[in-house]
N, C-alpha and C positions, 0 to 999 in steps of 0.2 A: 504494500500500500504506500503510495507516494504522499509525502507530506509537503504541503505548500504553506509558506507563511507570507503574510502581507504586512508590511510595516507602513504605518501612516505617520507622517510628520506634521505636527501642529504648527503651522506657519501663521496663525491668526495674529499673533503679536507683531511679527515682522511686517505683515501686510498692513496692519493697522498703523504702524509707524510710518510706512511709506505713503499711505493715503494721507495721513496727517501732514507729512512734509510737503506733499504735492498740493494739498489744500492751502497751506500757508504760502507756498510759492505763488499760487494763483491769486490769492487774496492780496499779496504784496504787489503783484503786477496791476491788479485792479485799482488798489488804493493809490499807487504811484501815478497811474494814468488819470484818476480822478483829481489828484493833487495838481497835476500838470494842467488839466483842463480848467479847474477852478482858479488856479493861479493866473493863467493867461486870460481868464475872463474878468479878473478883478480890475478896478480902475487903476490907471497907471500914472496919475498925476505926479506922485512922488516915488512910487514903487514900494511904499511901506508895506501894504498888504502882501504883495508878491514876495517880499523878503521874510515875512513872518507867518508862513504857513507851516503847520506841523502835521505829522501823521503818526498813527499808532495802530498796531495790530496785536490783539491778545487772543490767546488760545486757552480755553477753559474746557472742562469736561462737557462734551456735547454742545460746544458753542465756539464759534470762530467769529471775531468781531474786528472790524476795521473802522477807523475814524480819520477824518480830515478836518482840520480846523485852522482858523486864522486868528491871530492876535490883532485886535484893532485899537489898542491903547497906545497913544502917542502923546508924550508930555503930560501924562495924567488924564488925558481926555479919551473917553471910550467912544470911538466912532461907531461901534456896533449898536450903541443905545441912542445915538443921536437921531 
């Protein structure tokens, strides 16, 4: 009687890490593109807004979040509230 054995390798952790890495790469591309478009759409009288754009990407369990924001405070005046 022939005996055959089959071995299964659990690659779920490795696959999960690769998917997370690719998702972060994709989110980074999207956020940087959004940052570029938003920055080029900002008024350019002084270039202040264009120079003060930030972005952030955070990964939490079951959540990937990207943010783009502008600082609009110049000499104590908040242009975003004006």
